[in-house]
C-alpha positions in Angstrom: 99.4 246.5 220.4 101.1 246.9 216.9 99.3 245.0 214.1 100.8 241.7 213.4 100.8 240.5 209.7 98.4 237.8 208.7 101.2 235.4 207.6 103.0 235.9 211.2 99.8 235.6 213.2 98.8 232.4 211.3 102.0 230.6 211.1 101.6 226.9 212.0 102.6 226.1 215.6 102.4 222.4 215.3 102.9 219.9 212.8 99.3 219.1 212.4 98.5 222.8 211.2 101.4 222.6 208.3 99.6 222.6 204.8 101.0 219.9 202.5 104.6 218.7 203.1 103.1 215.4 204.5 106.3 213.3 203.8 108.5 215.7 205.6 106.2 216.0 208.5 105.7 212.4 208.8 109.7 211.8 208.6 110.2 214.3 211.3 107.8 212.7 213.6 109.1 209.4 213.2 112.6 210.5 213.9 111.6 212.2 217.1 109.3 209.2 218.2 112.1 206.5 217.4 114.9 208.5 218.9 116.6 208.9 215.7 117.1 212.7 215.4 120.1 213.5 213.0 122.6 216.2 213.9 122.1 218.3 210.7 119.2 219.0 208.2 118.9 220.8 205.1 115.6 222.2 204.6 115.3 223.6 200.7 112.5 224.6 198.7 110.5 227.8 197.2 109.9 230.9 199.2 107.1 230.7 201.7 106.7 226.7 201.7 107.2 226.6 205.6 111.0 226.0 205.8 111.6 228.2 208.7 108.4 227.5 210.3 109.2 223.7 210.3 112.3 224.2 211.7 110.8 226.1 214.8 108.0 223.4 215.3 111.1 220.7 215.4 112.8 222.8 217.9 109.7 222.8 219.9 109.0 219.2 219.6 112.6 218.4 220.6 112.6 220.7 223.7 109.2 220.5 224.9 108.8 220.1 228.6 106.6 217.1 227.9 108.8 215.7 225.2 110.4 215.0 223.2 107.1 214.8 221.5 105.6 214.3 218.2 103.4 217.3 218.8 104.7 220.4 221.1 102.3 221.2 223.9 102.5 225.2 223.3 101.6 225.7 227.0 105.1 225.2 228.5 107.3 228.0 229.0 109.8 226.5 226.6 107.4 226.3 223.9 106.0 229.7 224.3 109.6 231.1 224.5 110.7 229.4 221.1 107.6 230.8 219.6 108.4 234.3 220.7 112.1 233.9 220.0 113.4 234.6 223.7 115.0 231.1 224.3 118.8 231.5 224.2 119.3 227.8 223.2 117.3 228.1 219.8 119.5 230.6 217.8 118.1 231.8 214.5 120.6 233.3 212.2 120.2 235.1 208.8 123.2 234.2 206.7 122.4 236.8 204.2 123.9 239.5 206.8 126.0 237.0 208.8 128.0 235.4 206.0 131.5 235.8 207.1 133.9 233.3 208.4 134.4 235.2 211.7 130.4 235.0 212.2 130.7 231.2 211.8 133.7 230.9 214.0 131.9 232.7 216.5 128.9 230.1 216.3 131.4 227.2 216.3 132.7 228.8 219.7 129.3 228.8 221.1 128.5 225.3 220.1 130.8 224.1 223.0 128.4 225.3 225.8 125.8 223.2 227.0 122.3 224.3 226.5 121.1 226.5 229.4 117.3 225.5 229.6 116.5 223.1 226.7 117.7 219.5 225.9 119.0 220.6 222.4 120.7 223.7 221.4 119.2 224.1 217.7 121.0 226.5 215.2 118.5 227.4 212.5 120.8 229.3 209.5 118.3 230.9 207.1 119.3 231.4 203.5 122.5 229.3 204.1 123.6 229.7 200.4 124.7 233.3 201.1 127.6 232.1 203.2 131.1 232.8 201.9 133.3 229.9 200.9 135.5 230.8 204.0 132.6 230.5 206.2 131.4 227.0 204.8 135.0 225.9 205.5 134.7 227.1 208.9 131.3 225.3 209.6 132.6 221.9 208.0 133.8 220.0 211.0 131.5 221.2 213.4 128.6 220.5 211.1 129.8 216.9 210.7 130.7 216.1 214.5 128.7 218.6 216.7 128.0 217.5 220.3 125.2 215.2 220.9 123.1 218.3 222.5 123.3 220.1 219.0 121.3 220.2 216.0 121.7 222.3 212.9 118.8 223.2 210.7 120.1 224.8 207.5 117.2 226.6 205.0 117.8 227.7 201.6 115.9 228.6 198.3 118.9 227.6 196.3 120.4 224.6 197.5 122.6 224.1 194.2 124.7 226.9 195.4 126.0 225.1 198.5 129.2 222.9 198.2 128.9 219.1 198.0 131.0 219.0 201.3 127.9 220.7 203.4 125.2 218.7 201.5 126.8 215.4 202.2 126.7 216.1 205.9 122.9 216.9 206.1 119.6 215.0 205.8 118.1 216.9 202.8 114.2 217.5 202.9 112.9 219.2 199.7 109.9 221.5 200.4 107.3 221.6 197.4 105.1 224.4 196.2 101.9 224.4 198.1 99.0 223.2 196.0 96.3 225.6 195.1 93.6 223.6 196.8 95.8 223.9 200.2 96.3 227.4 199.6 92.6 227.9 199.2 91.7 225.9 202.2 94.1 228.0 204.4 92.8 231.4 203.0 89.2 230.4 203.6 90.1 229.5 207.2 92.1 232.7 207.8 89.2 234.8 206.2 86.9 233.0 208.6 88.9 233.5 211.6 89.1 237.3 210.6 85.5 237.3 210.1 86.1 238.6 206.5 83.4 238.3 203.5 85.3 237.3 200.3 83.9 235.4 197.3 85.1 232.2 196.1 86.6 233.7 192.9 88.7 236.3 195.0 90.0 233.2 197.1 91.1 231.3 193.9 92.7 234.3 192.4 94.7 234.9 195.4 95.7 231.2 195.5 96.7 231.5 191.8 98.6 234.7 192.2 100.7 233.1 195.2 102.2 230.6 192.9 102.6 227.9 195.6 103.7 230.2 198.5 101.7 230.5 201.7 103.4 233.6 202.9 102.8 235.3 199.7 99.1 234.3 199.8 98.5 235.7 203.2 100.5 238.9 202.4 98.3 239.5 199.4 95.1 238.9 201.3 96.4 241.3 203.7 96.8 244.0 201.1 93.4 243.2 199.8 91.8 243.9 203.0 93.4 247.1 203.4 92.4 248.0 199.7 89.0 247.0 199.6 86.2 249.5 200.6 83.4 247.1 200.6 82.0 244.8 203.1 82.7 241.8 200.6 86.1 241.3 198.9 85.6 240.5 195.4 88.0 239.3 192.5 88.2 243.0 191.3 89.8 244.0 194.4 92.4 241.1 194.0 93.1 242.0 190.5 93.5 245.7 191.5 96.3 244.9 194.1 98.1 241.7 192.5 98.3 243.4 189.1 96.8 240.2 187.4 94.6 240.3 184.2 91.0 239.2 184.6 90.1 236.2 182.5 87.5 238.1 180.6 89.7 240.6 179.5 92.3 238.0 178.2 89.4 235.9 176.8 88.8 239.5 174.5 92.4 239.6 173.6 92.3 236.0 172.2 89.2 236.8 170.4 90.6 239.9 168.8 93.7 237.9 167.8 91.7 234.9 166.3 89.6 237.2 164.4 92.7 238.9 162.9 91.5 242.5 164.6 94.9 243.8 165.2 93.5 247.2 166.0 91.0 246.0 168.6 93.9 243.8 170.2 96.1 246.8 170.6 93.3 248.9 171.8 92.7 246.3 174.4 96.3 246.2 175.5 96.2 250.3 175.9 93.1 249.7 178.1 94.9 247.2 180.2 98.1 249.2 180.6 95.8 252.3 181.5 94.5 250.5 184.4 98.0 250.0 185.8 98.7 246.4 184.6 102.4 246.0 183.6 103.1 244.4 180.2 105.4 241.5 181.5 102.5 240.4 183.7 99.7 240.9 180.9 102.1 238.3 179.0 102.7 236.0 181.8 98.8 235.7 182.5 98.1 235.4 178.7 100.4 232.5 178.5 98.8 230.8 181.5 95.3 231.3 179.9 96.4 229.9 176.7 97.7 227.0 178.7 94.4 226.8 180.4 92.6 226.6 177.0 94.6 223.8 175.9 93.9 221.9 179.1 90.2 222.6 178.5 90.3 221.3 175.0 92.0 218.2 176.2 89.2 217.7 178.9 91.5 218.4 181.6 89.5 219.8 184.6 89.6 223.8 184.6 86.1 223.9 186.1 87.4 226.2 189.0 87.3 228.8 186.4 83.5 229.7 185.7 84.5 231.5 182.3 85.1 227.7 180.7 81.4 226.9 181.9 79.8 229.3 179.7 78.3 227.6 176.4 79.3 230.7 174.1 83.0 230.5 175.5 82.9 226.7 175.2 81.8 226.9 171.4 84.6 229.6 170.5 87.6 227.7 172.6 86.8 224.3 171.1 86.9 225.8 167.6 90.1 227.4 168.1 93.0 225.0 166.3 95.5 224.0 168.7 98.3 224.7 166.1 97.3 228.4 166.2 97.7 228.2 170.1 101.0 226.7 170.1 102.2 229.3 167.6 100.8 232.0 169.9 102.7 230.5 172.8 105.9 230.8 170.9 105.3 234.1 169.8 104.8 235.4 173.5 107.7 233.4 174.8 109.9 234.9 172.3 108.6 238.2 173.3 109.0 237.8 176.9 112.7 236.9 176.4 113.2 239.9 174.2 111.8 242.0 177.2 114.3 240.8 179.7 117.1 242.4 177.8 115.4 245.6 176.8 113.7 248.7 178.3 111.2 248.5 175.4 108.9 245.9 176.9 105.8 247.4 175.4 107.1 247.6 172.0 107.9 243.9 172.0 104.5 243.0 173.3 102.6 245.1 170.6 104.7 243.2 168.0 103.8 240.0 169.4 100.0 240.8 169.2 100.2 242.2 165.8 101.9 238.8 164.9 99.2 236.8 166.5 96.5 238.7 164.8 98.2 238.3 161.5 95.7 236.6 159.1 98.4 234.8 157.0 100.0 233.4 160.1 96.9 232.1 161.6 95.8 230.6 158.1 99.2 228.8 157.6 98.6 227.3 161.0 95.1 226.2 160.1 96.4 224.7 157.2 98.9 222.6 158.9 95.9 221.2 160.9 94.2 220.2 157.8 97.1 218.9 156.1 97.7 216.6 159.3 94.0 215.6 159.0 94.3 214.8 155.3 97.1 212.7 156.0 95.5 210.8 158.8 92.8 209.9 156.4 94.8 208.7 153.7 96.9 206.5 156.2 93.4 205.1 157.3 92.3 204.4 153.7 95.7 202.6 153.2 95.5 200.3 156.2 91.9 199.4 155.5 92.8 198.5 152.0 95.8 196.2 153.2 93.3 194.5 155.6 90.9 194.0 152.8 93.3 192.9 150.1 92.5 189.1 150.3 88.7 189.8 150.9 86.2 189.6 147.6 86.0 193.0 146.5 82.7 194.5 145.1 83.8 196.2 142.0 82.2 199.6 141.7 80.5 200.5 138.6 83.3 202.7 137.1 82.5 203.0 133.7 83.6 206.6 132.7 86.4 209.2 133.4 83.7 211.3 135.1 82.9 208.6 137.9 86.6 208.0 138.4 87.4 211.6 138.9 84.4 212.0 141.3 85.6 209.2 143.6 89.1 210.5 143.6 87.6 214.0 144.6 85.7 212.3 147.4 88.8 210.5 148.9 91.4 213.5 149.0 88.8 216.4 148.7 91.0 217.8 145.8 93.7 219.1 148.2 96.4 219.0 145.5 97.2 222.6 146.1 98.9 221.4 149.5 101.6 219.2 147.7 105.0 220.4 147.2 105.8 218.4 144.1 103.5 216.5 141.6 103.7 212.7 140.8 106.6 211.7 138.7 106.1 212.7 135.2 102.3 213.1 134.9 100.8 213.9 131.7 97.7 215.7 131.7 95.2 215.9 128.8 92.4 218.1 127.9 89.8 215.3 127.9 91.3 212.4 129.8 91.0 209.0 128.0 90.4 205.9 129.9 92.1 203.0 128.3 92.3 199.4 129.3 94.6 198.6 132.5 98.1 197.8 131.7 100.7 196.5 134.0 101.5 198.8 136.8 105.0 198.7 138.4 105.3 199.8 141.9 108.1 199.6 144.6 107.0 197.5 147.6 109.9 198.8 149.8 108.2 200.6 152.6 111.1 199.9 155.2 111.2 202.3 158.0 114.1 204.4 158.9 116.9 202.2 160.3 118.2 202.8 163.7 121.6 202.0 162.4 121.5 204.8 159.9 120.9 207.2 162.8 123.7 205.7 165.0 126.1 206.4 162.1 125.2 210.1 162.0 125.4 210.5 165.7 128.7 208.8 165.7 130.2 210.8 162.8 128.4 214.0 163.6 130.4 217.2 164.6 129.3 220.4 166.2 130.7 222.5 163.4 128.3 220.8 160.8 125.3 221.0 163.1 125.9 224.6 163.7 126.2 225.4 159.8 122.8 224.0 159.3 121.2 225.7 162.4 122.8 229.1 160.9 121.4 228.5 157.7 117.8 227.3 158.8 116.2 231.0 159.0 117.7 232.0 155.6 115.8 228.9 154.1 112.5 230.1 155.8 112.9 233.4 153.9 114.0 231.6 150.7 111.2 228.8 150.5 108.0 230.3 152.1 105.9 228.4 149.9 107.0 224.8 150.4 104.9 223.2 152.9 107.0 220.2 153.6 110.3 222.4 153.7 108.7 224.6 156.2 107.5 221.4 158.2 111.2 220.6 158.4 112.5 224.0 159.2 110.2 224.2 162.3 111.8 221.2 163.7 115.1 221.1 165.8 118.4 220.0 164.2 119.6 217.3 166.6 122.6 216.1 164.9 124.6 216.3 161.6 127.6 214.8 159.9 129.1 215.2 156.4 126.8 212.8 154.9 123.5 213.0 157.0 121.3 215.3 159.0 118.7 214.2 161.7 115.8 216.6 162.4 113.4 216.3 165.4 109.8 217.1 164.5 106.7 217.3 166.7 104.9 213.9 165.6 104.9 211.2 163.2 102.5 212.8 160.7 104.8 215.6 160.2 108.0 213.2 159.7 106.0 211.0 157.1 104.8 214.1 155.2 108.6 215.3 155.0 110.0 212.0 154.1 107.7 211.3 151.3 109.3 210.6 148.0 108.6 213.8 146.0 109.1 216.2 149.2 112.5 214.2 150.1 114.0 214.6 146.8 113.4 218.5 146.8 114.3 219.0 150.4 117.7 217.0 149.8 118.2 219.0 146.8 118.1 222.1 149.0 120.1 220.8 151.6 122.7 219.9 149.2 123.0 223.8 148.6 124.3 224.0 152.1 126.4 220.8 152.4 127.2 219.3 148.9 128.4 216.1 150.6 125.3 215.3 152.5 123.5 212.1 150.9 120.5 211.7 153.5 118.3 213.5 156.1 116.0 211.8 158.7 112.9 213.4 160.5 112.3 211.6 163.8 109.3 212.2 165.9 109.9 213.9 169.4 109.1 211.1 171.6 111.2 208.7 169.5 114.3 210.9 169.5 114.3 211.4 173.4 114.4 207.5 173.5 117.3 207.6 171.2 119.1 210.4 172.7 119.0 208.8 176.1 120.3 205.5 175.2 123.1 207.2 173.2 124.1 209.5 176.2 123.7 206.8 178.7 126.3 204.5 176.6 128.5 207.5 175.6 128.8 208.8 179.3 129.6 205.0 180.4 132.6 205.1 178.3 131.7 203.9 174.7 133.4 206.4 172.3 131.2 204.8 169.5 128.0 203.9 171.0 125.8 201.2 169.5 122.2 202.0 170.0 119.6 199.5 170.9 117.4 198.4 168.0 114.1 200.0 168.2 111.5 200.7 165.6 111.3 204.4 164.1 107.6 204.6 162.9 108.7 206.8 159.8 109.0 205.4 156.5 111.9 205.8 154.2 110.7 207.5 150.8 109.1 205.2 148.4 109.4 205.5 144.7 106.0 206.6 143.2 104.2 204.6 140.7 105.6 204.3 137.4 102.6 203.7 134.7 104.0 202.1 131.4 101.5 204.3 129.4 102.3 207.8 128.1 98.8 209.2 128.2 97.6 208.7 131.6 96.0 211.5 133.4 97.7 212.3 136.9 94.5 211.7 138.9 94.0 208.3 137.4 97.6 207.4 138.3 96.9 208.6 141.8 93.7 206.0 141.7 95.9 203.3 140.7 98.4 204.0 143.6 95.4 203.6 146.1 93.5 200.8 144.7 96.2 198.8 142.8 95.1 195.9 140.9 91.7 196.0 142.5 90.7 199.1 140.3 88.8 198.2 137.1 89.1 200.7 134.2 87.0 200.2 131.2 87.7 201.9 127.8 84.9 203.8 126.6 
C-alpha cells in the first residue's frame, strides 16, 4: 500500500480530535443538537488550521446513520464513505481549478436533485476566493435560497476577496492559527503513535517553524523523519530541514554586533550561508530572537527556550539596552523590505549587520537611554521638592562655592554635555564668587499642551504641508547630527501640519518633555522656520496620547463633523517654561541651576 503522509493519516475524524478552534466546534455541535443548521457557512483562516477537515466532520455529523449527531460514529457506511471521498452526496470542489461561471452553473443544476444516500447534500467549495465574478454571480441565488436538503460550506484563506453579497449570505467562522502548545501536544501524539524518538527541543522547533499551521507541522515532521539517520530526532535535524537558524548561532550574531565586531558578524553570516541557510530566513529568525530578548527582559515567560536559562546568557541579555534592540529591529526591518524588491538580498543584510555593529550607532542609542534616566531622576527630584515645600527644611551647611558645586555634580552627574543649549545668558568666571542671595524671578507657568491647540492644527492642517516636512526630515538628520533633542524629534512621526503649527508623535513622555524644554524648543522652532517661515509652534505628543486623539478626531470626522471638536483630555507634556532670570551679572551658570532646583530654600553665604 502506498505511503500516506502524516498530515493525511492523522487528520481529525471527529470534533473531539480537533486541536484548538473550541468556539467553532461548540457552535457547530450546538447547531446540530438544536436542529438549527444553516444553509451556508464560510470557514476562513490561515492555511492548515482545519477548515476543510472541519467541513468533512460536519458533513459526517449531519449524515451519520445514527444522527444527526454531535459526534459521527465513524463505523457506518456513510461515515466511512465521506472519509474516503466516495459518497456522491458530499461534493468537494476546488475553486482554484473550477472557477468559471459554467462550473458553477453545473453545480447549480445538480443542487435540484435529492441526495441519493444521505440526509443532506453538502457542497464544500475550497479556495472559494478564486471564483470569477461571473461565477460568484451565478452562485448568488442558489446560495441564498438552496433546497432544504443542501448545505454549502465555503473555505478560504482570503475572505476579503469575496463579494459582500456572498459574505452576507453565509455564517462566518474565523479559524485561528493553532497555538504552539496545541501543536506541540499533537506532534508528540503523532510521534508516539509512530514509535518515534524525538527530543523536546526538536518538537518545539517544529511547532515554531509551523507558524500556527498543523499541516505544516506534520509535513515538516514527515521530512525530518526521512532526513534523520539516528534513532532519535534532534533539533539539528529539524534546523537542517526547515532552514531555521539555531538560537546559539543567533546569540553569537547578537554578541558580535553588541561588541561592535563587524568582521566576526559578517564571518558568522558567511558560515550560516555556507550551511545552506537563506538570508531572508536568517533575517526573520534574528527578528524573532530579538523579540524574545525583549520579552525576556520584560519578564515575559520564554522558559521554553533553554538558552535563556543559562546564567552567562542572562547577564549579557539583561545588560543589552532596549534602545539598541529597537534600533536593530528597525535596521533589519528596513533591510527585509529592500530585499523584497531586489536580487541583492545578501548585500542588504551585510549592510544591516555592519550598521548594527557600528560603534557610534550603538553609543548614540545607549546615550538616549542615559538621557532618559537622567530626565527621570530630575523629574523625581522636582516632585519631591514640591511635596516638601511646606515642610521645615534642614539647611545644609553650604558655606563655600566648592560645597555647592559638589552637590550640583551629585544631582546631575555633570551631564551638561547632553544639553543642546545652555541656560539663558550664563556668565562663567574663572573663580566663582558666591554673593548674598538676591531676588530671583522665575516663571511658574507650567501649563500642559492644550487640546485646543492640537485641535486647531488638525482642523487647519493640509496634506501638502505635512509632506513638505516629511520630505525635509532626512535632510535635517544629516544637517544637525549633534543636536540631541532635534534628533529625538526627527525620530518621531509627523502626524499633522498646518501653516502655523506642527504635531510630532514620539515614543514616550520623557522624549516629549526633553524636546519641549525651553532652550531646545527655541532652537528647534528656529530650524523649522527655515522650512516653513509661517510656523509659530510645534508640539511633541506621546504615542499613546496621540492614538486617543486620532481615534477621537477620526470618529467625529467620519460621523459628519467637518471641523471636529476634540474631547478635552490631559496631554502630560509641559509647554516650554522660560528659564530663570537672575538679577545679577556675575553668577556662575552652575549656581543658577542650583537656584532653579532649590528655589528660595537655597541659602548662599558670601565668603
